[in-house]
C-alpha positions as CSV (number, residue, x, y, z in Angstrom):
1,M,-46.5,27.4,8.4
2,A,-44.7,24.3,8.1
3,E,-41.2,24.4,9.5
4,Q,-38.4,23.6,6.7
5,R,-34.9,21.9,6.6
6,I,-32.4,24.1,6.8
7,P,-30.7,25.0,3.9
8,P,-26.6,24.3,3.2
9,T,-24.1,27.0,4.5
10,E,-22.3,27.7,1.1
11,F,-22.7,31.5,1.3
12,F,-21.6,31.8,4.9
13,D,-18.0,31.4,5.8
14,A,-17.1,29.9,9.4
15,A,-17.7,33.1,11.3
16,T,-21.5,33.5,10.3
17,A,-22.6,30.1,9.3
18,P,-26.0,28.9,11.0
19,R,-24.5,25.9,13.0
20,A,-26.7,27.1,16.1
21,S,-30.4,25.9,13.9
22,Q,-28.6,22.9,12.3
23,E,-27.5,21.9,16.0
24,V,-30.8,22.2,17.6
25,E,-32.2,20.5,15.0
26,R,-30.0,17.7,15.6
27,W,-31.2,17.6,19.4
28,R,-34.7,17.9,18.3
29,N,-34.5,14.8,16.2
30,N,-32.8,13.0,19.1
31,P,-36.0,11.1,21.0
32,L,-33.8,11.9,24.3
33,Y,-33.6,15.0,24.0
34,I,-35.8,17.2,26.4
35,P,-35.9,20.9,25.1
36,P,-35.7,23.6,27.9
37,F,-38.9,24.8,26.9
38,R,-41.7,24.6,24.6
39,V,-43.6,27.5,22.6
40,V,-47.0,27.2,23.3
41,R,-48.0,30.1,20.9
42,W,-47.4,33.6,19.5
43,R,-49.2,36.2,17.9
44,V,-48.4,39.8,16.5
45,V,-50.4,42.9,16.6
46,D,-49.8,45.7,14.2
47,E,-52.2,48.7,14.1
48,Q,-52.4,51.9,13.0
49,W,-54.4,54.5,13.8
50,E,-54.7,58.3,13.2
51,G,-51.2,58.4,11.9
52,R,-49.7,56.5,14.7
53,S,-48.9,52.6,15.1
54,A,-48.2,50.0,17.7
55,I,-46.6,46.7,16.8
56,D,-46.8,44.2,19.6
57,A,-46.3,40.4,20.3
58,I,-47.6,37.8,22.8
59,V,-45.8,34.6,23.1
60,V,-46.1,31.8,25.6
61,V,-44.2,28.7,26.6
62,E,-44.1,25.9,28.6
63,I,-41.4,25.6,31.3
64,D,-41.3,22.4,33.3
65,G,-44.5,21.4,33.0
66,D,-45.9,25.3,33.3
67,E,-47.0,27.7,31.0
68,D,-45.7,31.7,31.3
69,F,-46.1,34.5,29.2
70,G,-44.2,37.8,28.0
71,A,-45.9,40.5,26.3
72,A,-44.2,43.1,24.6
73,Q,-43.4,45.8,21.7
74,G,-41.2,46.6,19.3
75,V,-40.3,48.4,16.3
76,G,-41.7,45.6,14.0
77,G,-42.9,42.4,14.4
78,V,-39.6,40.4,14.7
79,N,-38.4,42.8,17.3
80,A,-41.1,42.6,19.6
81,L,-41.2,38.6,18.9
82,D,-37.9,38.8,20.2
83,N,-38.1,41.4,22.8
84,A,-41.4,39.4,24.3
85,L,-39.2,35.5,23.9
86,Q,-36.8,37.2,25.9
87,R,-38.9,38.4,28.5
88,V,-40.7,35.1,29.5
89,L,-37.2,33.0,29.1
90,S,-35.3,35.4,31.0
91,K,-37.7,35.1,34.3
92,H,-36.4,31.5,34.2
93,F,-33.4,31.7,32.6
94,P,-31.8,34.9,34.1
95,F,-28.4,34.3,31.9
96,L,-30.4,35.6,28.7
97,E,-30.2,39.1,29.7
98,G,-27.2,39.7,28.3
99,V,-28.4,38.2,24.8
100,R,-29.1,40.3,22.4
101,V,-29.9,39.9,18.2
102,M,-27.1,41.6,16.9
103,E,-27.9,41.3,13.3
104,S,-31.2,40.3,11.9
105,Y,-31.9,40.1,8.0
106,T,-34.7,38.2,5.7
107,H,-34.4,37.3,2.1
108,R,-37.3,36.7,-0.1
109,G,-36.6,34.3,-2.6
110,G,-38.8,33.7,-5.7
111,E,-41.7,35.8,-7.5
112,G,-44.3,37.2,-5.5
113,T,-45.2,38.0,-2.4
114,A,-45.8,34.4,-1.1
115,A,-42.1,33.0,-2.4
116,E,-40.2,31.3,0.6
117,V,-38.4,33.5,2.9
118,V,-34.8,32.8,4.5
119,S,-34.3,34.1,8.0
120,V,-30.9,34.8,9.5
121,Q,-30.1,36.2,13.2
122,K,-27.2,36.5,14.4
123,F,-26.8,36.7,18.4
124,S,-24.6,37.8,21.0
125,D,-24.3,37.1,25.1
126,G,-21.0,39.4,25.1
127,R,-18.6,36.7,24.8
128,H,-19.9,34.3,22.2
129,Q,-21.6,34.8,18.6
130,W,-23.7,32.3,17.0
131,S,-26.3,32.4,13.9
132,T,-29.3,30.6,12.8
133,M,-31.4,30.6,9.8
134,R,-34.9,29.4,8.8
135,T,-37.0,29.6,5.9
136,S,-40.6,29.7,5.4
137,R,-43.2,31.3,3.3
138,D,-44.2,33.2,6.2
139,L,-41.4,35.9,7.1
140,L,-42.7,36.0,10.5
141,A,-42.7,32.4,10.8
142,S,-38.8,32.5,9.4
143,A,-38.1,34.9,11.7
144,W,-39.8,33.4,14.6
145,M,-38.5,30.3,14.1
146,A,-34.7,31.4,13.7
147,L,-35.4,33.6,17.0
148,V,-36.6,30.2,18.7
149,D,-33.2,28.1,17.7
150,G,-31.3,31.0,18.7
151,Y,-32.7,30.8,22.5
152,E,-32.9,27.2,22.5
153,W,-29.2,26.8,21.7
154,I,-27.8,29.5,24.1
155,V,-30.2,28.0,27.2
156,T,-29.5,24.6,26.5
157,N,-25.7,25.1,25.9
158,S,-25.9,27.0,29.2
159,L,-27.5,24.3,31.2
160,R,-24.9,21.5,29.7
161,K,-22.5,24.0,30.9
162,K,-20.8,24.2,27.2
163,V,-21.0,28.1,26.9
């Protein structure tokens, strides 16, 4: 699941361009940048039994040298990941409690189930809106990377007092 470069934003207007991913990518390429958290691992379990289903996610992050985790259920893998990531990050960054993914969509381009997937996540904290976009051949991986970008963007900017 190699991370891909961010495609150009010609298909987005100024309000919906995924600039947060672009900014986060620039930060990550700066050797002086210290991210507010580091993802250690994540997992989604999608179970079906007796006509019922459950989708669970576990996210482990490192913050200030200590590992912590969040677990949550969701209506799909992306929603479960978002819930778990927000659960663990909100313990350390309480201002995230008002952050929501307002819109989430994916597009698989190309032929077959192994074609590249573009995932766009639009966030809001009630005052500001920002968007992220990532690509991968794996649907959950592309959505996950876009989620991480969105939370890293707001945490970093909030800690820097830019937002």
